C-alpha positions as CSV (number, residue, x, y, z in Angstrom):
1,M,0.7,18.0,31.6
2,D,0.4,14.3,32.4
3,I,-2.0,13.2,29.7
4,Q,-1.7,9.6,30.6
5,A,-2.7,10.4,34.2
6,I,-5.7,12.3,33.0
7,N,-6.8,9.5,30.7
8,T,-6.4,7.0,33.5
9,I,-8.5,9.1,35.8
10,M,-11.2,9.7,33.2
11,A,-11.4,5.9,32.4
12,K,-11.7,5.0,36.1
13,M,-14.4,7.7,36.7
14,K,-16.4,6.9,33.6
15,D,-19.0,4.7,35.4
16,E,-19.2,6.9,38.4
17,L,-20.1,10.3,36.8
18,L,-22.7,11.6,34.4
19,P,-21.5,12.8,31.0
20,G,-21.7,16.5,32.1
21,Q,-19.7,15.8,35.2
22,M,-17.1,13.9,33.1
23,S,-16.7,16.8,30.8
24,K,-16.3,19.2,33.8
25,L,-13.8,16.8,35.4
26,E,-11.7,16.6,32.2
27,K,-11.7,20.4,31.8
28,T,-10.7,20.9,35.5
29,L,-7.8,18.4,35.2
30,L,-6.6,20.1,32.0
31,E,-6.6,23.5,33.8
32,V,-4.9,22.2,37.0
33,L,-2.2,20.2,35.4
34,S,-0.9,23.2,33.5
35,E,2.5,21.9,32.4
36,P,2.1,21.5,28.6
37,Q,2.6,18.0,27.3
38,S,1.3,15.9,24.4
39,C,0.7,12.2,24.9
40,G,3.1,12.2,27.8
41,V,5.7,14.0,25.7
42,P,6.7,17.6,26.7
43,K,5.9,20.1,23.9
44,N,9.4,21.2,23.9
45,E,10.4,17.8,22.6
46,K,11.5,17.9,19.0
47,V,10.0,14.6,18.1
48,S,6.1,14.6,18.0
49,I,4.0,11.5,18.7
50,V,3.3,11.1,15.0
51,E,7.0,11.1,14.3
52,Q,7.6,8.5,17.0
53,F,4.9,6.3,15.4
54,I,6.5,6.7,11.9
55,S,9.9,5.8,13.4
56,A,8.5,2.7,15.0
57,K,6.9,1.6,11.7
58,K,10.1,2.3,9.9
59,I,11.9,-0.1,12.3
60,E,9.2,-2.7,11.6
61,G,10.1,-2.6,7.9
62,C,7.3,-0.6,6.4
63,A,7.9,0.6,2.8
64,K,8.9,4.2,2.2
65,R,5.7,5.0,0.3
66,T,3.6,3.5,3.2
67,L,5.5,5.6,5.7
68,E,4.9,8.7,3.6
69,Y,1.2,8.0,3.4
70,Y,1.0,7.4,7.1
71,G,2.9,10.6,7.7
72,S,0.7,12.8,5.5
73,T,-2.6,11.3,6.7
74,L,-1.7,11.5,10.4
75,S,-0.2,15.0,10.2
76,F,-3.5,16.2,8.6
77,F,-5.4,14.4,11.3
78,E,-3.3,15.9,14.1
79,K,-3.8,19.5,12.7
80,N,-7.6,19.1,12.2
81,I,-8.9,16.9,15.0
82,G,-9.4,19.9,17.3
83,T,-7.8,18.3,20.4
84,D,-4.7,16.4,21.4
85,V,-4.7,13.1,19.5
86,C,-4.4,11.2,22.8
87,L,-7.6,12.9,24.1
88,A,-9.7,12.2,21.1
89,S,-12.8,10.2,21.8
90,T,-14.6,7.8,19.5
91,D,-17.3,10.4,18.7
92,T,-14.6,13.0,17.9
93,I,-12.9,10.7,15.5
94,R,-16.2,9.8,13.9
95,E,-17.0,13.5,13.4
96,Y,-13.5,14.0,11.9
97,L,-14.1,11.2,9.4
98,I,-17.4,12.6,8.3
99,G,-15.9,16.0,7.9
100,Y,-12.9,14.6,6.0
101,Q,-15.1,13.0,3.4
102,K,-17.1,16.2,2.9
103,I,-14.0,18.4,2.6
104,N,-12.1,16.0,0.3
105,D,-15.2,14.7,-1.5
106,C,-13.6,11.2,-1.4
107,T,-15.1,7.8,-1.8
108,N,-15.8,5.3,0.9
109,V,-12.7,3.3,-0.3
110,T,-10.4,6.3,0.5
111,L,-12.2,7.0,3.7
112,D,-11.8,3.4,4.9
113,T,-8.1,3.7,4.1
114,V,-7.9,6.7,6.4
115,R,-9.8,4.8,9.1
116,R,-7.4,1.9,8.8
117,I,-4.4,4.2,9.3
118,L,-6.0,5.8,12.3
119,S,-6.8,2.3,13.7
120,T,-3.1,1.3,13.3
121,F,-2.0,4.5,14.9
122,Y,-4.3,4.2,18.0
123,N,-3.4,0.5,18.4
124,W,0.2,1.6,18.6
125,L,-0.6,4.4,21.1
126,E,-2.5,1.8,23.3
127,N,0.3,-0.8,23.1
128,E,2.9,1.8,23.9
129,D,0.8,3.0,27.0
130,F,0.3,6.5,25.7
131,I,-3.5,6.0,26.1
132,P,-5.4,3.6,28.4
133,K,-8.2,2.8,25.9
134,N,-8.3,2.7,22.1
135,P,-11.1,5.0,20.7
136,M,-10.9,3.3,17.3
137,K,-12.2,-0.1,18.6
138,R,-15.8,0.9,18.1
139,I,-15.3,2.4,14.6
140,H,-15.7,-0.5,12.3
141,K,-14.9,-1.0,8.6
142,I,-16.6,1.3,6.3
143,K,-18.7,-0.5,3.7
144,T,-17.4,-0.1,0.2
145,P,-18.8,-1.2,-3.2
146,V,-17.3,-4.3,-4.7
147,I,-16.0,-3.2,-8.1
148,I,-14.6,-5.7,-10.5
149,K,-11.5,-4.2,-12.0
150,P,-10.9,-5.7,-15.4
151,A,-7.7,-7.4,-16.5
152,L,-6.2,-6.7,-19.9
153,S,-7.4,-8.8,-22.7
154,D,-5.0,-10.8,-24.9
155,E,-5.5,-8.3,-27.7
156,Q,-4.9,-5.3,-25.4
157,V,-1.7,-6.9,-24.1
158,E,-0.3,-7.3,-27.7
159,I,-1.3,-3.7,-28.6
160,I,0.6,-2.5,-25.5
161,R,3.6,-4.7,-26.3
162,K,3.7,-3.4,-29.8
163,S,3.6,0.3,-28.6
164,A,6.6,-0.4,-26.3
165,S,8.6,-2.6,-28.7
166,D,10.7,0.4,-29.9
167,N,12.4,0.5,-26.5
168,I,14.3,-2.7,-25.4
169,R,14.2,-1.7,-21.7
170,N,10.6,-0.8,-21.6
171,I,9.4,-4.0,-23.3
172,A,11.5,-6.0,-20.8
173,I,9.8,-4.2,-17.9
174,I,6.3,-4.8,-19.3
175,D,6.9,-8.4,-20.1
176,L,8.4,-9.1,-16.7
177,L,5.4,-7.5,-14.9
178,L,3.0,-9.5,-17.1
179,S,4.7,-12.9,-16.7
180,S,5.8,-12.7,-13.1
181,G,2.9,-10.7,-11.5
182,M,5.3,-8.9,-9.2
183,R,4.6,-5.6,-7.6
184,I,6.1,-2.5,-9.0
185,S,7.8,-1.8,-5.6
186,E,9.4,-5.3,-6.0
187,L,10.5,-4.7,-9.5
188,V,12.4,-1.4,-8.8
189,R,14.4,-3.2,-6.1
190,L,15.7,-5.9,-8.5
191,N,19.4,-6.2,-9.1
192,R,21.1,-8.0,-11.9
193,S,22.1,-10.7,-9.3
194,S,18.4,-11.1,-8.4
195,I,17.6,-12.9,-11.7
196,D,18.6,-16.3,-13.1
197,L,18.1,-16.3,-16.8
198,N,18.8,-20.0,-17.2
199,S,16.1,-21.1,-14.7
200,Q,13.9,-18.1,-15.6
201,T,13.5,-17.2,-11.9
202,C,14.1,-14.1,-9.7
203,I,14.2,-13.4,-6.0
204,V,12.0,-10.4,-4.9
205,F,11.5,-8.7,-1.6
206,G,7.8,-8.1,-1.0
207,K,5.9,-6.3,1.7
208,G,7.4,-6.5,5.1
209,A,10.8,-7.4,3.5
210,K,9.5,-10.9,2.8
211,Q,11.6,-12.8,0.3
212,R,10.1,-15.1,-2.3
213,E,10.9,-16.7,-5.6
214,T,9.0,-15.8,-8.7
215,Y,9.2,-16.8,-12.4
216,F,9.1,-15.4,-15.9
217,D,8.4,-16.8,-19.3
218,P,10.8,-17.4,-22.3
219,K,9.7,-14.3,-24.0
220,T,10.7,-12.2,-21.0
221,K,14.0,-14.1,-20.8
222,I,14.9,-13.0,-24.3
223,D,13.8,-9.4,-23.5
224,L,16.1,-9.3,-20.5
225,E,19.0,-10.8,-22.4
226,N,18.6,-8.2,-25.2
227,Y,18.4,-5.4,-22.7
228,L,21.3,-6.5,-20.5
229,N,23.5,-6.9,-23.6
230,T,23.0,-3.2,-24.3
231,R,24.2,-2.2,-20.9
232,K,27.8,-0.7,-20.7
233,D,27.6,0.4,-17.1
234,N,28.5,-1.3,-13.8
235,D,25.3,-0.4,-11.9
236,K,24.0,-3.3,-9.9
237,A,20.3,-2.3,-10.6
238,L,18.4,-4.4,-13.1
239,F,16.6,-1.4,-14.6
240,I,18.3,2.0,-14.9
241,T,17.3,5.4,-16.2
242,E,18.1,6.3,-19.8
243,R,19.5,9.7,-18.9
244,R,22.4,10.5,-16.7
245,N,21.9,12.4,-13.5
246,R,23.8,15.6,-12.5
247,Y,26.8,13.5,-11.5
248,G,27.0,12.0,-15.0
249,I,25.9,8.5,-14.0
250,Y,22.7,6.4,-14.6
251,G,20.6,5.6,-11.7
252,R,18.1,2.9,-10.6
253,M,14.6,3.5,-12.0
254,T,12.0,4.6,-9.4
255,V,8.3,3.6,-8.9
256,N,7.3,7.0,-10.4
257,S,9.5,6.7,-13.5
258,I,8.1,3.2,-14.3
259,E,4.5,4.3,-13.6
260,K,5.0,7.3,-16.0
261,M,6.5,5.0,-18.7
262,V,3.6,2.6,-18.5
263,R,1.0,5.4,-18.6
264,D,2.7,6.8,-21.7
265,V,2.7,3.4,-23.4
266,G,-1.0,3.1,-22.5
267,T,-1.7,6.5,-24.0
268,R,0.0,5.5,-27.3
269,S,-2.0,2.3,-27.3
270,N,-5.3,4.2,-26.9
271,I,-6.2,1.9,-23.9
272,D,-7.5,3.4,-20.7
273,N,-6.2,2.8,-17.2
274,V,-2.9,1.1,-18.1
275,H,-0.8,1.0,-15.0
276,P,1.7,-1.5,-13.5
277,H,-0.8,-3.0,-11.0
278,R,-3.1,-3.9,-13.9
279,F,-0.4,-6.2,-15.3
280,R,-0.3,-8.0,-11.9
281,R,-4.1,-8.5,-12.0
282,T,-3.9,-9.7,-15.6
283,M,-1.3,-12.3,-14.7
284,A,-3.5,-13.6,-11.8
285,T,-6.6,-13.7,-14.0
286,R,-4.8,-15.6,-16.8
287,A,-3.3,-18.1,-14.3
288,I,-6.7,-18.9,-12.7
289,D,-8.3,-19.0,-16.2
290,K,-5.9,-21.6,-17.3
291,G,-6.5,-23.8,-14.3
292,M,-3.8,-22.8,-11.8
293,P,-5.0,-23.5,-8.2
294,I,-5.8,-20.3,-6.3
295,E,-3.4,-21.3,-3.5
296,Q,-0.5,-21.4,-6.0
297,V,-1.5,-18.0,-7.4
298,Q,-1.5,-16.7,-3.8
299,V,2.1,-17.9,-3.4
300,L,3.1,-16.3,-6.8
301,L,1.6,-13.0,-5.8
302,G,3.1,-13.0,-2.3
303,H,-0.3,-12.6,-0.6
304,A,-0.6,-13.5,3.1
305,K,-4.3,-14.1,2.8
306,I,-6.1,-15.9,0.0
307,D,-9.0,-13.4,0.2
308,T,-6.6,-10.8,-1.2
309,T,-5.8,-13.0,-4.1
310,L,-9.5,-13.5,-4.9
311,R,-9.9,-9.7,-5.2
312,Y,-7.1,-9.5,-7.7
313,A,-8.2,-12.3,-10.0
314,N,-11.2,-12.1,-12.3
315,V,-12.7,-15.5,-13.3
316,R,-14.2,-15.3,-16.8
317,Q,-17.9,-15.8,-16.9
318,A,-17.6,-18.0,-19.9
319,N,-15.5,-20.4,-17.9
320,V,-18.0,-20.4,-15.1
321,R,-20.7,-21.4,-17.6
322,H,-18.6,-24.1,-19.1
323,S,-17.8,-25.5,-15.6
324,H,-21.5,-25.4,-14.7
325,Q,-22.4,-27.4,-17.8
326,K,-19.5,-29.9,-17.1
327,Y,-20.2,-30.5,-13.4
328,I,-23.9,-29.6,-13.0
329,G,-25.6,-29.6,-16.3
């Protein structure tokens, strides 16, 4: 079935026919053009339209976790939309999003993430000429509450560091996250050659494989020196597992293993919501609190837009009051 031809016909006849007539026309075209296809791709093709989209995003350099999230979200959408994804109308997708929220009991934040993924998917379908018109263009951003996510206090940071101090590798990881503000996905990619202990700098690869230089403090330098001095292996990775795999060798730490380590340290510290990303937010808050220009914080964090940086950093109310008294009062 030539789905692209049907979509083209429907688009051209939209202003000529009544809604009931349009529905009948669509049904007739589907019945007449009986050769089964999906988005212009025969059903006997092994690669589905979603798989083609994932492959395209992989070539563009999307991270593995992003690709996995795209895949799971779109596969669920494809199974539950009730029609071919290329035939889905704006109203059909709206109904899907409403149903998705009811079934999964998710917040507007999660729902807007699904919306953004669908928008990216349909933009790609339109750009690749699988569909003549993007049904997501009329589905706008879902309003979400602005929640201030707190950074860690200086006292909490010291409690966490003390809880991790019995492990040379773990304290090095925590201090590097706290002083550099790098993403956990950037940290796991670090090699020994990525860091320069003398200049206290390291080269990271951020989102979209963008390279940037970031920095760490003297405390972290000492942590890294102590950790690397304990290493007897030849693995190029900066941080490796403490246990050997089934082949008898150590391997590069993963995002999941670092997240688990940080959660465990948070539990021992009796501090809620301790996770790697909170260290990043803490660094941004500290930097702004001490007077670093927001544009420089943006560069440190590797943000393309300054609005993203502003969401990460919390400005202490006491400093706002002090500034008001200084400049206004």
